[in-house]
LOVEX-213980 format. One record per atom (N, C-alpha, C): x, y, z. Coordinates in pm, whole numbers, padded with zeros to 5 digits, always signed. Layout:
<atoms>
XYZ...
</atoms>
This chain:
<atoms>
+02145-02783+00848+02145-02647+00798+02266-02623+00707+02381-02673+00747+02502-02658+00667+02488-02729+00533+02421-02845+00534+02402-02920+00410+02314-02841+00313+02209-02779+00367+02118-02700+00283+02192-02582+00222+02273-02516+00303+02349-02402+00253+02447-02446+00145+02513-02561+00167+02607-02614+00068+02539-02646-00063+02421-02709-00054+02346-02742-00176+02304-02617-00251+02263-02514-00174+02222-02389-00234+02338-02322-00307+02455-02329-00247+02573-02270-00311+02611-02342-00438+02596-02475-00438+02626-02554-00558+02532-02517-00672+02401-02509-00640+02303-02474-00742+02327-02333-00794+02363-02241-00702+02390-02104-00743+02512-02096-00834+02612-02178-00803+02733-02176-00886+02704-02229-01025+02613-02329-01036+02574-02381-01168+02509-02270-01250+02421-02193-01186+02352-02087-01258+02451-01979-01303+02544-01946-01217+02640-01842-01250+02732-01886-01362+02766-02011-01364+02856-02063-01466+02782-02099-01595+02650-02089-01597+02575-02119-01717+02560-02268-01742+02570-02349-01637+02556-02494-01653+02408-02528-01651+02363-02603-01752+02222-02638-01763+02203-02787-01735+02103-02816-01655+02072-02954-01620+01949-02998-01699+01963-03104-01779+01851-03150-01861+01834-03301-01845+01709-03346-01860+01683-03489-01858+01658-03537-02001+01627-03666-02015+01612-03724-02149+01495-03663-02225+01383-03642-02156+01266-03585-02224+01294-03443-02274+01366-03366-02195+01403-03231-02238+01498-03235-02357+01588-03332-02356+01680-03347-02469+01604-03383-02597+01502-03469-02583+01421-03506-02700+01343-03386-02752+01284-03308-02661+01210-03189-02703+01301-03090-02776+01421-03074-02726+01517-02984-02790+01548-03034-02931+01567-03165-02943+01601-03222-03074+01487-03204-03173+01363-03227-03128+01248-03210-03218+01235-03065-03264+01281-02974-03181+01268-02831-03214+01384-02780-03298+01504-02836-03278+01624-02776-03337+01694-02861-03442+01670-02993-03444+01745-03079-03536+01713-03045-03681+01816-03024-03762+01797-02980-03900+01727-03085-03985+01767-03210-03972+01707-03315-04054+01557-03328-04025+01522-03320-03898+01380-03332-03863+01302-03211-03911+01361-03094-03902+01293-02973-03952+01273-02981-04103+01370-03036-04176+01354-03054-04320+01242-03152-04352+01227-03255-04269+01118-03351-04289+00983-03283-04270+00975-03190-04175+00850-03116-04154+00821-03024-04273+00926-02966-04332+00908-02883-04450+00858-02967-04567+00912-03088-04581+00864-03179-04686+00717-03211-04667+00674-03222-04542+00533-03248-04514+00448-03131-04562+00494-03010-04539+00421-02892-04586+00413-02891-04738+00519-02936-04805+00520-02938-04951+00418-03036-05006+00398-03150-04940+00298-03245-04988+00157-03191-04969+00135-03110-04866+00005-03044-04850-00023-02953-04969+00080-02880-05012+00065-02794-05130+00043-02877-05256+00107-02994-05261+00092-03080-05378-00053-03128-05393-00120-03156-05282-00261-03196-05287-00346-03081-05343-00319-02959-05297-00393-02844-05347-00370-02825-05497-00245-02846-05540-00215-02835-05682-00293-02937-05763-00306-03059-05710-00377-03163-05781-00522-03129-05805-00589-03077-05703-00730-03039-05719-00745-02919-05813-00653-02824-05805-00663-02706-05889-00639-02737-06036-00564-02844-06064-00539-02880-06204-00665-02928-06274-00768-02967-06196-00893-03013-06256-00984-02897-06293-00954-02776-06247-01038-02660-06274-00999-02590-06402-01076-02490-06443-01046-02416-06566-00925-02325-06550-00862-02296-06662-00750-02203-06665-00788-02081-06747-00754-01965-06699-00778-01840-06770-00643-01788-06817-00633-01767-06947-00506-01726-07005-00525-01603-07093-00422-01523-07101-00423-01407-07189-00307-01418-07286-00333-01389-07413-00230-01383-07515-00248-01253-07593-00142-01185-07617-00148-01062-07694-00020-01042-07772-00028-00957-07875+00093-00934-07954+00080-00820-08052+00193-00781-08100+00199-00676-08202+00279-00731-08320+00226-00714-08441+00291-00766-08560+00299-00656-08664+00402-00660-08748+00421-00565-08857+00466-00640-08982+00419-00595-09099+00451-00662-09225+00478-00557-09332+00545-00595-09440+00570-00500-09550+00440-00462-09621+00444-00354-09696+00323-00305-09763+00268-00404-09865+00357-00484-09924+00309-00579-10025+00256-00709-09964+00255-00716-09835+00206-00840-09769+00132-00802-09640+00030-00719-09655-00042-00667-09540-00129-00773-09475-00167-00745-09350-00256-00834-09277-00400-00808-09320-00477-00912-09327-00620-00900-09351-00691-00900-09218-00756-00787-09188-00826-00774-09061-00961-00842-09069-01024-00862-08956-01152-00932-08949-01263-00853-09018-01251-00719-09019-01353-00636-09083-01329-00620-09233-01228-00690-09286-01200-00686-09428-01092-00590-09468-01052-00502-09379-00949-00404-09411-00811-00469-09412-00718-00403-09482-00580-00451-09487-00489-00348-09420-00388-00397-09350-00297-00309-09279-00163-00378-09262-00060-00297-09251+00074-00356-09233+00114-00368-09086+00026-00334-08997+00050-00356-08854-00079-00402-08786-00058-00487-08686-00176-00544-08620-00145-00563-08472-00244-00527-08391-00237-00551-08246-00356-00638-08209-00330-00749-08142-00439-00842-08109-00433-00881-07962-00551-00913-07907-00566-00959-07769-00653-01085-07770-00621-01174-07679-00704-01295-07666-00711-01333-07519-00833-01344-07468-00857-01387-07330-00941-01513-07336-00886-01622-07282-00954-01749-07299-00966-01829-07171-01066-01914-07171-01089-02007-07061-01082-02148-07118-00999-02234-07055-00985-02373-07100-01024-02466-06985-01115-02558-07013-01160-02654-06912-01133-02796-06961-01047-02871-06888-01025-03010-06928-01154-03091-06918-01183-03168-07022-01301-03257-07022-01258-03402-07004-01156-03441-07080-01105-03579-07069-00958-03578-07104-00877-03638-07016-00734-03647-07046-00677-03783-07010-00760-03884-07016-00712-04019-06990-00691-04052-06843-00739-03965-06754-00724-03992-06611-00602-03929-06548-00534-03839-06621-00412-03777-06567-00442-03697-06441-00549-03616-06447-00581-03531-06332-00622-03615-06212-00707-03715-06236-00752-03801-06126-00634-03874-06062-00545-03928-06145-00427-03998-06091-00335-03900-06020-00324-03778-06075-00240-03678-06010-00289-03643-05872-00423-03631-05857-00480-03603-05725-00454-03720-05630-00471-03843-05680-00446-03961-05596-00300-03967-05552-00210-03935-05645-00067-03936-05610-00038-03834-05500-00098-03716-05515-00074-03610-05416-00127-03652-05279-00247-03710-05275-00306-03751-05147-00226-03864-05083-00185-03961-05166-00106-04072-05112+00032-04024-05069+00087-03928-05144+00217-03872-05104+00206-03799-04972+00093-03734-04950+00070-03665-04824+00069-03764-04708-00003-03876-04727-00007-03979-04623+00130-04041-04603+00198-04069-04717+00332-04128-04709+00427-04036-04632+00417-03906-04658+00508-03813-04591+00479-03806-04442+00353-03827-04403+00323-03828-04259+00393-03946-04191+00397-04062-04260+00469-04177-04205+00620-04153-04210+00667-04087-04316+00810-04056-04324+00851-03960-04213+00763-03864-04183+00790-03771-04074+00796-03845-03941+00702-03939-03923+00702-04019-03800+00828-04104-03790+00873-04158-03903+00996-04239-03904+01117-04151-03874+01119-04031-03932+01228-03938-03903+01232-03904-03755+01114-03885-03696+01108-03854-03553+01155-03973-03469+01116-04094-03513+01158-04215-03441+01309-04233-03449+01365-04213-03569+01511-04226-03585+01584-04123-03501+01528-04001-03498+01589-03896-03417+01583-03931-03269+01469-03987-03227+01454-04026-03086+01561-04129-03046+01579-04231-03130+01679-04334-03100+01820-04274-03103+01843-04179-03194+01974-04114-03199+02003-04033-03074+01901-03962-03025+01918-03883-02902+01942-03975-02783+01861-04081-02775+01877-04176-02663+02016-04236-02664+02064-04275-02783+02196-04334-02794+02304-04234-02750+02293-04109-02798+02391-04007-02761+02385-03977-02611+02263-03972-02557+02243-03946-02414+02306-04058-02330+02283-04182-02373+02338-04297-02301+02490-04300-02311+02544-04259-02426+02690-04256-02441+02753-04162-02339+02691-04047-02319+02745-03952-02221+02736-04009-02080+02617-04061-02045+02601-04117-01910+02698-04233-01887+02709-04320-01986+02798-04435-01972+02943-04394-01959+02984-04294-02038+03123-04249-02032+03152-04178-01901+03053-04108-01847+03071-04046-01715+03098-04153-01610+03023-04261-01616+03044-04371-01522+03180-04437-01544+03221-04447-01671+03352-04505-01700+03463-04417-01645+03447-04287-01657+03547-04194-01601+03557-04213-01450+03443-04229-01384+03444-04251-01239+03515-04381-01204+03496-04484-01286+03565-04612-01262+03716-04591-01270+03762-04519-01373+03906-04497-01388+03960-04408-01276+03882-04310-01232+03927-04224-01122+03941-04304-00993+03844-04390-00968+03851-04474-00849+03969-04571-00859+03987-04626-00978+04100-04717-00999+04232-04646-00979+04240-04522-01030+04364-04445-01015+04394-04419-00868+04290-04389-00791+04308-04366-00648+04356-04491-00578+04297-04606-00613+04336-04732-00551+04480-04768-00587+04512-04754-00716+04647-04790-00762+04750-04696-00700+04716-04569-00689+04809-04472-00628+04837-04509-00483+04731-04549-00411+04751-04588-00272+04841-04710-00261+04817-04808-00352+04901-04928-00350+05044-04894-00392+05058-04803-00492+05192-04766-00538+05269-04692-00429+05202-04604-00356+05268-04532-00246+05314-04630-00139+05228-04730-00109+05267-04831-00010+05386-04912-00058+05383-04948-00189+05495-05026-00243+05623-04945-00245+05610-04815-00269+05730-04730-00270+05793-04723-00131+05708-04713-00029+05763-04710+00108+05829-04843+00142+05767-04954+00099+05829-05085+00122+05960-05098+00048+05962-05041-00073+06087-05047-00151+06197-04967-00082+06162-04851-00029+06261-04769+00042+06312-04839+00167+06227-04924+00225+06267-05000+00345+06327-05135+00309+06348-05156+00176+06405-05282+00126+06319-05403+00160+06188-05379+00177+06097-05492+00201+06064-05562+00070+06051-05483-00039+06026-05541-00171+06135-05493-00265+06151-05569-00373+06253-05533-00471+06198-05431-00569+06289-05375-00648+06248-05277-00748+06160-05341-00854+06188-05466-00888+06108-05538-00989+05965-05560-00940+05945-05566-00809+05810-05579-00754+05740-05444-00749+05816-05338-00732+05755-05205-00718+05720-05143-00853+05804-05165-00954+05785-05099-01083+05651-05132-01151+05598-05255-01143+05469-05281-01209+05357-05191-01159+05359-05160-01027+05256-05071-00974+05274-04929-01025+05399-04886-01037+05423-04752-01090+05380-04744-01236+05409-04851-01311+05368-04856-01452+05215-04858-01463+05151-04934-01376+05005-04941-01376+04945-04804-01346+05007-04732-01254+04958-04599-01219+04965-04505-01339+05075-04511-01413+05092-04425-01531+04991-04462-01640+04973-04593-01663+04880-04636-01767+04735-04603-01730+04704-04611-01599+04568-04575-01556+04543-04426-01573+04647-04346-01549+04635-04202-01574+04604-04176-01723+04673-04249-01810+04650-04233-01953+04508-04278-01991+04463-04388-01930+04327-04436-01956+04223-04333-01912+04250-04270-01799+04157-04168-01748+04150-04048-01841+04265-04003-01888+04267-03890-01981+04192-03925-02110+04215-04045-02160+04146-04089-02282+03995-04096-02259+03954-04146-02143+03812-04156-02110+03749-04018-02098+03822-03924-02038+03770-03788-02024+03757-03720-02160+03855-03743-02247+03847-03686-02382+03729-03745-02460+03708-03876-02445+03594-03940-02512+03462-03886-02458+03459-03857-02330+03338-03799-02270+03306-03665-02335+03408-03582-02356+03386-03452-02420+03334-03469-02563+03387-03570-02632+03340-03598-02769+03193-03638-02767+03154-03725-02675+03015-03767-02664+02923-03650-02631+02972-03559-02545+02892-03441-02511+02870-03352-02633+02975-03336-02713+02963-03254-02835+02863-03317-02931+02869-03449-02944+02775-03518-03034+02632-03501-02986+02610-03509-02856+02475-03490-02801+02428-03347-02824+02514-03250-02795+02476-03111-02815+02441-03084-02961+02517-03143-03050+02495-03121-03192+02359-03175-03237+02324-03293-03188+02199-03356-03233+02076-03290-03173+02090-03228-03053+01973-03166-02991+01973-03014-03008+02078-02960-03070+02079-02818-03101+02122-02726-02989+02217-02771-02907+02272-02687-02800+02412-02641-02842+02446-02514-02822+02581-02467-02858+02690-02551-02792+02796-02574-02865+02903-02662-02817+02968-02607-02690+02975-02476-02680+03043-02416-02563+02952-02406-02441+02829-02451-02451+02737-02446-02337+02750-02574-02255+02771-02558-02126+02788-02673-02038+02652-02730-01997+02644-02862-01994+02520-02930-01955+02551-03041-01855+02452-03068-01773+02457-03182-01680+02336-03269-01709+02359-03396-01731+02251-03487-01765+02197-03554-01640+02065-03567-01636+01999-03638-01526+02010-03787-01552+02051-03862-01452+02063-04006-01467+01928-04071-01496+01932-04179-01573+01810-04253-01605+01786-04359-01499+01659-04383-01473+01623-04489-01379+01631-04623-01452+01725-04705-01411+01743-04833-01478+01652-04938-01416+01588-05014-01505+01505-05125-01458+01508-05238-01561+01487-05357-01511+01478-05472-01600+01333-05490-01644+01317-05532-01769+01184-05549-01825+01143-05695-01819+01015-05716-01797+00961-05852-01795+00935-05896-01938+01032-05965-01997+01021-06006-02138+00918-06117-02157+00874-06175-02047+00770-06277-02057+00637-06218-02103+00621-06086-02088+00498-06020-02132+00498-05987-02281+00613-06005-02346+00624-05971-02488+00565-06084-02573+00471-06051-02659+00413-06146-02755+00479-06121-02890+00588-06192-02917+00668-06167-03036+00587-06183-03164+00518-06295-03179+00442-06320-03302+00330-06217-03319+00266-06182-03208+00161-06080-03214+00217-05944-03253+00335-05911-03199+00399-05784-03233+00437-05780-03381+00489-05892-03432+00527-05897-03573+00405-05880-03663+00297-05949-03629+00174-05938-03708+00122-05795-03710+00127-05729-03595+00081-05591-03586+00172-05499-03668+00304-05518-03655+00399-05430-03723+00390-05443-03874+00368-05562-03925+00360-05581-04070+00244-05506-04132+00143-05477-04051+00026-05403-04102+00029-05255-04065+00097-05220-03956+00087-05083-03905+00219-05010-03890+00330-05081-03901+00460-05017-03885+00482-04909-03990+00560-04807-03955+00586-04696-04046+00646-04743-04178+00745-04833-04170+00812-04879-04291+00718-04959-04379+00631-05041-04318+00537-05121-04398+00438-05030-04468+00392-04925-04400+00299-04831-04461+00366-04750-04572+00490-04711-04550+00563-04635-04652+00582-04719-04778+00619-04845-04761+00639-04933-04878+00508-04959-04951+00399-04974-04875+00268-04995-04937+00225-04873-05017+00240-04755-04959+00201-04633-05029+00290-04606-05149+00418-04640-05138+00509-04623-05251+00464-04708-05369+00419-04830-05343+00366-04916-05449+00242-04854-05511+00152-04804-05429+00028-04745-05480+00058-04620-05564+00154-04540-05523+00191-04421-05600+00251-04462-05735+00333-04566-05734+00391-04614-05860+00282-04664-05954+00180-04728-05901+00067-04774-05984-00006-04655-06046-00023-04546-05970-00089-04427-06024-00002-04363-06133+00129-04365-06115+00218-04311-06218+00208-04395-06347+00188-04523-06329+00168-04610-06446+00043-04568-06523-00063-04532-06450-00186-04488-06516-00164-04358-06593-00077-04271-06539-00050-04145-06608+00022-04170-06741+00118-04262-06742+00186-04292-06869+00091-04360-06967-00004-04437-06917-00103-04498-07006-00192-04390-07068-00215-04282-06993-00299-04174-07044-00238-04108-07167-00106-04117-07185-00043-04060-07303-00084-04133-07431-00141-04253-07415-00187-04329-07532-00329-04289-07572-00395-04207-07491-00536-04173-07512-00550-04026-07554-00665-03989-07612-00684-03850-07654-00703-03756-07535-00675-03629-07559-00698-03523-07460-00803-03428-07517-00910-03404-07441-01020-03321-07488-01038-03205-07392-01041-03083-07448-01058-02961-07368-01167-02873-07431-01243-02808-07346-01340-02709-07393-01277-02570-07382-01304-02486-07485-01241-02355-07490-01346-02246-07512-01328-02136-07446-01408-02016-07469-01310-01899-07478-01308-01831-07597-01210-01728-07622-01277-01594-07652-01222-01489-07599-01261-01352-07635-01142-01288-07705-01168-01232-07828-01061-01179-07910-01088-01036-07949-00981-00964-07972-00992-00827-08020-00867-00794-08099-00884-00715-08212-00768-00678-08290-00792-00543-08357-00686-00471-08385-00696-00343-08455-00557-00305-08503-00555-00207-08594-00425-00162-08645-00366-00051-08560-00447+00005-08470-00401+00114-08384-00407+00071-08237-00310+00112-08163-00304+00074-08022-00423+00128-07945-00465+00250-07976-00573+00311-07899-00708+00243-07920-00723+00173-08034-00852+00109-08063-00847-00042-08051-00733-00097-08002-00713-00242-08011-00805-00320-07919-00866-00255-07820-00953-00327-07727-01096-00273-07730-01132-00204-07841-01268-00148-07850-01372-00252-07889-01334-00343-07976-01431-00441-08027-01384-00582-07995-01468-00652-07921-01437-00790-07881-01537-00884-07948-01491-01001-07979-01581-01107-08029-01539-01239-07964-01631-01328-07951-01602-01454-07882-01610-01572-07976-01534-01676-07937-01539-01804-08007-01541-01914-07902-01606-02023-07931-01613-02136-07838-01597-02265-07917-01543-02365-07849-01526-02492-07917-01462-02597-07830-01433-02708-07892-01370-02822-07826-01247-02861-07906-01137-02881-07836-01014-02925-07903-00981-03068-07861-00934-03145-07956-00896-03284-07933-00752-03302-07977-00668-03351-07886-00528-03381-07917-00503-03529-07893-00447-03594-07993-00424-03739-07981-00305-03775-08068-00203-03827-08003-00086-03874-08076-00117-04012-08134-00131-04018-08268-00170-04143-08333-00050-04231-08366+00065-04170-08387+00182-04251-08423+00309-04180-08379+00393-04250-08302+00522-04194-08261+00627-04304-08255+00612-04404-08344+00702-04519-08350+00700-04600-08220+00590-04594-08146+00577-04674-08025+00646-04616-07903+00686-04487-07909+00757-04425-07797+00672-04423-07670+00548-04376-07681+00462-04370-07562+00431-04509-07508+00419-04607-07598+00394-04744-07552+00515-04798-07475+00634-04767-07522+00754-04811-07450+00761-04745-07312+00723-04617-07306+00720-04548-07176+00621-04615-07081+00505-04651-07134+00405-04721-07053+00456-04857-07005+00521-04929-07094+00576-05061-07056+00683-05046-06949+00764-04941-06961+00866-04918-06860+00805-04885-06724+00696-04810-06725+00630-04777-06598+00567-04901-06534+00522-04995-06617+00470-05122-06562+00581-05200-06493+00700-05194-06550+00815-05261-06486+00846-05196-06351+00833-05064-06344+00858-04994-06217+00757-05037-06111+00633-05062-06154+00532-05109-06060+00567-05248-06008+00614-05335-06096+00656-05470-06053+00771-05461-05953+00865-05370-05979+00977-05352-05886+00928-05300-05752+00831-05209-05753+00778-05154-05628+00710-05263-05546+00638-05354-05613+00572-05465-05543+00678-05554-05479+00784-05584-05552+00892-05666-05497+00959-05597-05379+00978-05466-05390+01041-05392-05281+00953-05391-05157+00822-05384-05178+00729-05388-05064+00739-05521-04991+00743-05630-05068+00756-05763-05005+00890-05775-04932+00996-05722-04994+01128-05726-04931+01128-05647-04801+01062-05531-04801+01054-05449-04680+00986-05523-04566+00876-05591-04598+00804-05667-04496+00888-05783-04443+00959-05851-04535+01046-05961-04491+01157-05909-04400+01218-05798-04442+01327-05741-04361+01276-05691-04226+01154-05639-04226+01096-05588-04101+01077-05702-04002+01028-05814-04049+01009-05928-03959+01142-05977-03904+01243-05983-03993+01377-06025-03948+01432-05927-03844+01411-05798-03869+01463-05694-03779+01399-05705-03641+01267-05726-03638+01197-05736-03510+01243-05859-03434+01254-05971-03505+01300-06094-03439+01444-06079-03388+01529-06014-03469+01668-05993-03428+01676-05903-03305+01596-05795-03305+01596-05706-03188+01548-05778-03062+01450-05864-03079+01398-05938-02963+01503-06035-02911+01568-06107-03004+01672-06203-02962+01786-06129-02891+01822-06013-02946+01928-05932-02883+01885-05887-02744+01759-05850-02729+01708-05805-02600+01711-05919-02498+01669-06038-02542+01672-06155-02452+01816-06188-02412+01906-06181-02509+02047-06210-02481+02103-06110-02381+02075-05981-02403+02126-05878-02312+02066-05893-02173+01942-05942-02167+01879-05965-02037+01958-06067-01956+02004-06173-02025+02086-06274-01958+02226-06225-01928+02284-06153-02024+02419-06099-02005+02421-06001-01889+02314-05924-01875+02307-05826-01767+02316-05895-01631+02245-06003-01614+02251-06077-01488+02393-06129-01462+02456-06176-01571+02593-06226-01558+02689-06115-01519+02675-06000-01585+02764-05888-01556+02746-05838-01412+02624-05833-01364+02600-05789-01227+02663-05885-01127+02653-06015-01156+02714-06115-01068+02866-06104-01072+02921-06076-01191+03066-06062-01204+03118-05944-01124+03044-05832-01129+03087-05713-01054+03084-05741-00904+02976-05803-00857+02967-05834-00714+03081-05925-00671+03110-06026-00754+03218-06120-00720+03354-06049-00726+03372-05963-00829+03500-05893-00844+03523-05796-00730+03418-05725-00686+03434-05631-00575+03473-05704-00446+03403-05813-00422+03432-05889-00299+03573-05949-00305+03607-06003-00423+03738-06066-00438+03850-05963-00430+03826-05844-00488+03928-05740-00486+03958-05694-00343+03853-05671-00265+03873-05628-00127+03951-05733-00049+03921-05861-00075+03991-05970-00007+04138-05973-00048+04163-05963-00180+04301-05970-00229+04380-05845-00190+04311-05732-00176+04376-05609-00134+04431-05624+00008+04351-05685+00094+04397-05709+00231+04516-05805+00232+04507-05907+00144+04619-06001+00137+04747-05932+00088+04731-05842-00011+04849-05771-00064+04908-05680+00043+04821-05607+00113+04870-05519+00220+04938-05598+00330+04893-05722+00348+04954-05807+00451+05075-05883+00400+05109-05863+00272+05227-05928+00217+05204-06072+00181+05078-06115+00169+05050-06256+00140+05058-06284-00010+05014-06191-00094+05019-06211-00239+05110-06106-00301+05152-06131-00425+05245-06041-00493+05172-05923-00556+05253-05828-00601+05197-05712-00671+05128-05756-00800+05186-05852-00868+05127-05901-00994+04988-05957-00970+04970-06033-00865+04838-06088-00834+04740-05976-00799+04788-05879-00724+04702-05766-00686+04653-05691-00809+04746-05664-00902+04709-05592-01025+04610-05672-01108+04622-05801-01106+04530-05886-01182+04387-05870-01130+04369-05872-01000+04234-05859-00942+04180-05716-00959+04271-05618-00953+04227-05480-00974+04179-05461-01117+04248-05521-01213+04207-05511-01354+04075-05584-01378+04059-05697-01312+03933-05772-01325+03815-05690-01274+03835-05619-01165+03729-05535-01111+03692-05423-01208+03794-05355-01262+03769-05247-01357+03696-05297-01481+03745-05407-01536+03685-05461-01659+03540-05503-01636+03512-05563-01521+03375-05607-01493+03282-05487-01475+03332-05381-01411+03249-05261-01392+03221-05192-01525+03323-05181-01610+03304-05118-01741+03210-05201-01829+03223-05333-01821+03137-05421-01900+02991-05409-01855+02969-05395-01725+02833-05380-01673+02771-05248-01721+02851-05142-01719+02801-05012-01765+02754-05021-01909+02837-05077-01996+02803-05086-02138+02683-05177-02160+02674-05286-02085+02561-05378-02101+02430-05312-02061+02432-05234-01954+02311-05163-01912+02263-05066-02020+02358-04993-02078+02322-04897-02182+02268-04968-02306+02333-05075-02346+02286-05152-02462+02147-05210-02437+02123-05254-02316+01994-05312-02280+01884-05206-02287+01913-05088-02235+01816-04978-02239+01782-04941-02383+01886-04928-02466+01866-04888-02606+01797-04998-02685+01829-05124-02658+01769-05235-02732+01619-05242-02709+01575-05215-02587+01431-05219-02558+01358-05107-02634+01418-04987-02637+01356-04877-02711+01352-04906-02861+01457-04969-02913+01459-05006-03055+01347-05103-03087+01328-05200-02999+01223-05299-03022+01086-05231-03026+01062-05139-02933+00932-05071-02929+00912-04982-03052+01018-04913-03095+01004-04822-03209+00975-04897-03338+01024-05020-03351+00999-05098-03473+00852-05139-03483+00780-05137-03374+00638-05176-03376+00549-05060-03416+00601-04938-03411+00517-04819-03434+00513-04783-03582
</atoms>
């Protein structure tokens, strides 16, 4: 009953102090909702949707209005359509223009918009994946530093106990000052290490809050992750690489970028061809404002625009766009090559960390057992203070190394999986 009451009081104090407890999934959800870079990527996605609509609308007719007022001297009057002459004229023109042929500019523009829309969906997915790995890394940094702080606190407690014992022995002239001072120095340095670790923990917390969109002054408690080792024997590396080269976000982005560049090349080629538009115009003119829209007449026709000679400027532009297409093809191949290297490197790193993790766990077990043994020997006066400090440092270093290896192992597995998507 007392335990339940104590737990209830702790939870109540968290609520009163505004301390929030979140797990990794909640941190990811917060980041997807609040992270500025990811929100900008979603806005870019909306813009490509509008670009597709613009592409289709460019193929439809345009309705335009032109109007004006002109005045001339009496000796140079305007000739009106009805044969009259006047020194002032007001005219209106309402026209409809429908593209008939423009060398494929509209069709390529629509294709570019649609491919850009698909490309942006992959870019958005990549942005989300990068954000996910960033949150996981920041989350792991906080958890790992919390564990490191606990290691230093435990070490400080152990060293303080040994230092107090050495001080009493020194006062009883059992040990010399030269034997006692190393423990006092170790205690001071461990205090400094603890302060540095606590400061680094606060920095990691600020970085996590910033990436997931939590105010810096808001206190949070992170839920520990369940650590487990993965069966790497189930990983089909070659199969994963084959799948990623065809379906990975980066491979799709590079492929679509090449296709968009090819469509842009077609647009520059269209500048070498004629442009044909159909026109239907309604016109009205008069010398008086009040009568300027009383009489309308229509005209219809076809206009042809074709640049026949420009010293080869448009041809040079087309040739330059062909070079851009060649570069895009090379970049696509480079992306695929780099992707394969990245996946293989991540896998090798994961296998290495799998082995290192076993080594680190064995080192910690051996260091803990050895430290307890040497501690008894030191308390019994069998070994020196220097030897005791050596084993205490070995224990701390092995525990800190295990913490970092676990975090790296967790992150490496997520990186490997994200590269396949």
